[in-house]
N, C-alpha and C positions, 0 to 999 in steps of 0.2 A: 505494498500499499504506499510507503513512502514514496516509492518511483511516482505512483500516478499523482501524487499530492506536489512533488518537483517539477512536473509537468504542466498541473494546471497552475502553478505560481507562475512559470514561467510564461505560459500561454496570456494569463492574468495580465504580467507583468507587459507584454508587446501591446495591449491593447488598451489606448489611451483616446480620450475624446481628443477632439481638434477642431475646430473651425466648425461647430454645428454638428462634424459626423464622428463617426468612429473610423480610427484608422489602425488599421492590422498592421504591424511592423513586420511582425512573421512573413505576411506575402510579400510585402514590398522586398525586402531580403531573398526571398525564395526565388522572385523574378526581376532581377535588376534589369535586363535587357527589355523590357516589353513597358520601361518608363523612358527611357532613351530611345525608342524607335525611331521617334521625329525629329529628333536632333540629327542622329547618325545618318539619314536616309541619302543625303546630298541634294544635288541639283537633277530636277529633270532636264529632258533633252531643249524643250522649248524655253526653258529657263538660259539656260549656254545659248541657243542659237539667238536670244534675244539679246544678250547681253555681248555678242560677237558682234550684233549687226550695230549695237552701239558705238562699239569701239571704230569698226569700221568706216561709218559715218563723221566722228570727231576726227580720226586719222586723215580722211578724204577733203575735210574742212583745214585739218592744221597744218598738213606737210605741204600744200603749195602757199600757203603763205609765209610758210618758214622758210623755204628755197626763194621764195621773191624776195624774202629780207636779205637774205647769202647775198642772192644775186647785187642787190643796193646796195649793201655794203663794200663787195668787189669792186664793183662802178666806181664809189666814194674814194677806195681804196688808189684803185687804176689813178683817178685825176690828182690826187694826192702824190701819188707817185711821180707823175708827168711834171709836175710842180718841184719834187725836188730833184728830178735828172735837169730840169732846165735850170737849176736853182746852181748848179754842181758844174754845168756846163760854164755859167756867168764867173763862175769863180775860176775855174780853168783857165780860160781864155783870158782872163786879168794876170794870172802868173803865167800863163805863156801865148805872150801875144800874137793875135791872128791866126789860131789854132784851137781847135776842138777834139775832142779825145772821144774813143770808143770806151763800152762799158769797162772791159779790162783794165784801162787806162785810169779811169775814174776811181775804180775801187784800187788799185794800186800806189796811186797817189792820194788817197784817203777822204777823197770827195764822196764817194758813195760806200754803203756798207758790203760786208760780204754777200748777200743775196747778187749783187751783181757781178759776181768775179766768173759771167759766163757771157757768150755771144748773144742770147736770148732768154735773158732772165726771165722765169716762172714765178709770178708772184700773185697770191691769193686768188687764182683762175685766170689771170692776165698774162698775155707772154708779149716781153718788151722787147721791141727792135730799136736800134738807132743806125742811121747813115749819117757818118759824116764825109764830108766834102772839103778836103786841104782848099788852100789858098793857091791861086794860080795867076798868071798875068792879067786873065780875064775876066777872074771871078774871084770874088772874097769868099773865105772861108765860113762855111755854114754846117746846120747837123737838121736833123730831122728825127724824132721820135715817135714811135706808134706804141699804142696798147691796144691788142685784139684779144678779145675773149677766147679762151679754149675751146669753150663751145655757145654759141651763140642762140641757139632755137633748141625747143625742145623742156621738158618739168626740170632737166639738171644742167641748164645753162647757166654757166658761169658769171656771164653777162651778157646783154644785147647790145651794148652801145662799143661802138670801135670811134678811139681817139687817138688824136695827132697833136704835136707842137713843133716848133721852131723859133727861132730868136724872133722873127717876125712878126710871129702870130701868138694870139692866145692857146687857149686850147680847145681845138676844133673836134665835132661829133658827128660821126655818121649812123644811122640807125639799119646800113645796110650791105655794110662791108668795110674792108679799111677806109679809113678818114686819110683828110690830106687838106691843103691847106685852102681849097675851095669850098670845103664843107663850112657849116654851119657854126658859129663860135658859141661857147659857154657861154 
């Protein structure tokens, strides 16, 4: 009989009044997974498809705007770089009267940084070229510099504008192809 009383005391111990109802803790502990089924069931296929569709819509809106911002920043950097090249050439011609320099010469003499230690430097999506005409009996020395985008079309365009400068003109811009002194000035 003592075993029966112990079991009765134990079962009486697990039954308590809570929130107006009787809770049998022995049943709760006997079936722990039954109470957690809703939490552990995961997402339905429809819920996952809706989330994927929302992410796709957001990406379709944000990515082109982000790439447009990068393209505009590349174009602004190209204009600033052309101004730096023009200033470096002006300093060079003061130190070397009647003569303009190539990118390598401007780098070697410290007028431009190491990014310009090549014939066609590539900076922030633009390829820079410089043409130097040395002084002759019939012509004064001059130079021209172009900044052309690596890719000018499509969603991955690094820039849409082509730029040009020389000692006589400001920075000229073309939207169709390599710019020249005949194109409109900024």
